[in-house]
C-alpha positions in Angstrom: 0.0 0.0 0.0 3.1 2.3 -0.2 1.8 3.4 -3.6 -1.3 5.1 -2.1 0.6 8.2 -1.1 1.9 8.7 -4.6 -1.6 8.4 -6.0 -3.1 10.9 -3.6 -0.4 13.4 -4.6 -1.4 12.8 -8.2 -5.2 13.2 -7.7 -5.2 16.3 -5.4 -7.3 18.2 -7.9 -10.1 15.6 -7.6 -10.8 16.6 -4.0 -12.9 19.8 -4.4 -15.7 19.3 -1.9 -15.8 21.3 1.4 -19.1 19.9 2.7 -19.4 17.7 5.8 -21.0 14.2 5.4 -24.1 13.4 7.4 -22.2 11.5 10.1 -20.0 14.5 10.7 -23.0 16.8 10.8 -24.4 14.6 13.5 -21.3 15.0 15.6 -21.1 18.7 14.9 -24.6 19.0 16.5 -23.9 16.6 19.3 -20.9 18.5 20.5 -22.2 22.0 19.7 -21.7 23.3 23.2 -18.0 22.2 23.3 -16.4 23.3 20.0 -15.3 26.7 21.2 -13.3 25.1 24.0 -11.9 22.2 22.0 -8.3 21.6 20.9 -8.7 19.5 17.8 -6.4 17.2 15.7 -7.7 16.5 12.2 -5.9 13.6 10.6 -5.8 13.1 6.8 -7.3 16.5 6.0 -6.7 16.1 2.3 -7.4 19.5 0.7 -9.2 20.8 3.8 -12.8 19.5 3.4 -13.3 19.2 7.2 -10.8 22.0 8.0 -13.2 24.5 6.3 -15.7 23.9 9.1 -13.8 22.8 12.1 -10.9 25.3 12.0 -13.4 28.1 12.2 -15.3 26.9 15.3 -12.7 25.2 17.6 -10.4 26.9 20.1 -7.2 25.4 18.5 -7.0 23.4 15.3 -4.2 21.2 13.9 -4.7 19.5 10.5 -2.2 16.9 9.3 -1.7 14.8 6.2 1.1 12.7 4.8 0.7 14.2 1.3 2.8 17.3 0.7 0.5 18.5 -2.1 -2.6 18.1 0.1 -1.0 20.2 2.9 0.1 22.9 0.4 -3.5 23.1 -0.8 -4.8 23.4 2.8 -2.4 26.3 3.6 -3.4 28.1 0.3 -7.2 27.6 0.6 -7.9 27.5 4.4 -4.9 29.5 5.6 -3.0 29.4 8.9 -3.1 31.6 11.9 -2.4 31.7 15.6 -5.0 29.0 16.3 -4.9 27.1 13.0 -2.0 25.2 11.6 -1.3 22.5 9.0 1.5 20.0 9.4 3.0 17.5 7.0 2.8 14.5 9.2 2.4 10.7 9.0 -0.2 9.6 11.6 1.9 6.5 12.5 4.1 8.9 14.4 2.5 11.7 16.4 5.5 12.1 18.8 5.8 15.8 17.9 2.6 16.5 19.8 2.2 16.3 23.5 0.6 13.4 25.3 -3.1 14.1 26.0 -2.9 17.3 23.9 -6.1 17.0 22.0 -9.7 17.0 23.2 -11.2 15.8 19.8 -9.4 13.8 17.1 -11.0 13.3 13.7 -9.8 10.9 10.9 -12.4 11.2 8.1 -13.2 9.8 4.7 -11.8 6.3 5.5 -8.3 7.8 5.5 -7.2 5.2 8.0 -7.9 2.6 5.3 -5.1 3.9 3.1 -2.5 2.1 5.2 -1.7 -1.6 6.0 -2.7 -3.5 9.1 0.4 -2.8 11.1 0.4 0.9 10.4 -3.3 1.1 11.2 -2.6 -0.4 14.6 0.2 2.1 15.1 -2.1 5.0 14.2 -4.7 3.9 16.8 -2.0 3.7 19.5 -0.6 7.1 18.6 -4.1 8.7 18.6 -4.7 7.2 22.1 -1.5 8.8 23.4 -2.2 12.3 22.2 -5.9 12.3 23.1 -7.0 13.8 26.4 -8.3 11.3 29.0 -11.8 12.8 28.5 -11.4 13.3 24.8 -13.1 11.7 21.8 -11.9 10.0 18.6 -14.2 10.0 15.6 -13.1 8.1 12.4 -14.5 6.3 9.4 -13.5 3.0 8.0 -14.6 0.6 5.2 -16.5 -2.4 6.3 -15.6 -5.9 5.0 -19.3 -6.7 5.2 -19.5 -4.9 1.9 -17.8 -7.9 0.2 -19.1 -9.4 -2.0 -22.8 -8.4 -2.2 -22.3 -4.6 -2.1 -18.9 -4.6 -3.8 -18.3 -2.7 -7.1 -18.9 -5.8 -9.2 -22.5 -5.4 -8.2 -22.7 -1.8 -9.5 -26.2 -1.0 -10.8 -25.8 0.7 -14.2 -28.0 3.9 -14.4 -31.3 3.9 -16.3 -31.5 5.9 -19.5 -31.9 9.7 -18.9 -33.6 11.3 -21.9 -33.1 14.8 -20.4 -29.3 14.4 -20.2 -28.5 11.6 -22.7 -24.8 12.5 -23.1 -24.2 12.7 -19.4 -26.0 9.3 -19.0 -23.9 7.7 -21.7 -20.7 8.9 -20.1 -21.7 7.7 -16.6 -23.0 4.4 -18.0 -19.8 3.7 -19.9 -17.6 4.7 -16.9 -19.5 2.4 -14.5 -19.6 -0.4 -17.0 -15.8 -0.4 -17.5 -15.3 -0.2 -13.7 -17.6 -3.1 -13.2 -15.9 -5.2 -15.9 -12.4 -4.5 -14.5 -13.5 -5.4 -11.0 -15.0 -8.7 -12.1 -11.8 -9.6 -14.0 -9.6 -8.6 -11.1 -11.5 -10.9 -8.7 -12.2 -13.7 -11.2 -10.1 -16.3 -9.4 -10.6 -15.0 -5.9 -11.8 -17.2 -3.1 -14.8 -15.1 -2.0 -15.5 -17.3 1.0 -11.9 -17.0 2.3 -12.1 -13.2 2.2 -15.5 -13.2 3.9 -14.1 -15.3 6.7 -11.2 -12.9 7.4 -11.4 -10.2 10.1 -9.9 -7.7 7.7 -8.7 -7.6 4.1 -6.9 -5.3 1.7 -8.9 -4.9 -1.5 -8.9 -2.9 -4.8 -12.3 -1.2 -5.4 -11.5 0.7 -8.5 -10.8 4.1 -6.8 -8.4 6.4 -8.7 -8.4 4.1 -11.7 -7.5 1.0 -9.7 -4.2 2.6 -8.5 -4.9 2.3 -4.8 -5.6 -0.5 -2.3 -8.0 -0.1 0.6 -8.2 -1.8 4.0 -11.6 -3.3 4.9 -12.5 -4.6 8.3 -15.4 -6.5 10.0 -17.4 -4.3 12.3 -17.0 -6.6 15.3 -13.2 -6.8 14.7 -13.0 -3.1 14.6 -14.4 -3.0 18.1 -11.7 -5.4 19.2 -9.0 -3.5 17.4 -10.0 -0.3 19.2 -10.2 -2.1 22.6 -6.7 -3.4 22.1 -5.5 0.2 21.5 -7.1 1.5 24.7 -10.5 2.7 23.4 -14.1 1.8 23.9 -16.8 2.5 21.4 -19.4 5.1 22.2 -21.5 4.9 19.0 -21.3 3.7 15.4 -23.0 5.3 12.4 -23.5 3.5 9.1 -23.3 5.1 5.6 -26.7 6.6 6.0 -25.8 8.2 9.4 -28.0 5.7 11.3 -26.8 4.4 14.6 -25.9 0.7 14.5 -24.6 -2.1 16.7 -21.3 -3.4 15.3 -21.4 -6.5 17.4 -24.8 -7.6 16.2 -25.4 -6.2 12.8 -23.8 -6.3 9.3 -22.8 -2.9 8.2 -22.3 -2.4 4.5 -20.2 0.3 2.8 -18.4 2.3 5.5 -18.8 3.1 9.2 -18.1 6.0 11.5 -16.9 5.1 15.1 -17.1 7.6 18.0 -14.7 6.4 20.7 -13.4 7.4 24.1 -10.6 6.0 26.3 -11.4 2.9 28.3 -12.9 3.6 31.7 -13.6 7.3 31.0 
């Protein structure tokens, strides 16, 4: 998965949205009384999608990313100041920050899924170190429950749009090619073997099949967090509905809100 960083630098211009997703909007509302007193670490900020909102409302904001071009874009678009800064930093090593420095830590858009298993475990450990004892960690991750029934080789091609036929044709062809490439890629794959794993690294077609993405079973994500010193407060699915990761299958991706054990 070392190639993922190179690809992200290549596709910086693809990240143009500055809108929060529904799960983030739910957390924004849940902690509305606290933001002006919060010291926040935003991991994997990309081009500043979440920075746009959170840097303006928290007491102190630090955004980090391991992509130099992403950080350059954040500094140009969002800007820095006395209480807002952007650091070029790999989340597997947060030693430049003080222990228990941050009240709220965010790792959005499944950014933690861009690294391998060992680095993922390191990131969780590092986050636990720099998070205040009464702080919260909110992050999103791909679910392995998406495989195979909700995986890209089951993409539904769009119905004909007579109002925008050219746009429809482009989207249809684009999705058709992606679906065909996915099927070819997984032609000889043991589907049952992958489904029985607690986690797996898969290609989903993102960025023209140039990156690999970590997927994890919901119940194993709970264990992984517990091993790192966290306990789960709540879990949102891709529609921002609260779910039970120990009892339910969760397709697509999940957002976990966590705190330190015993707090």
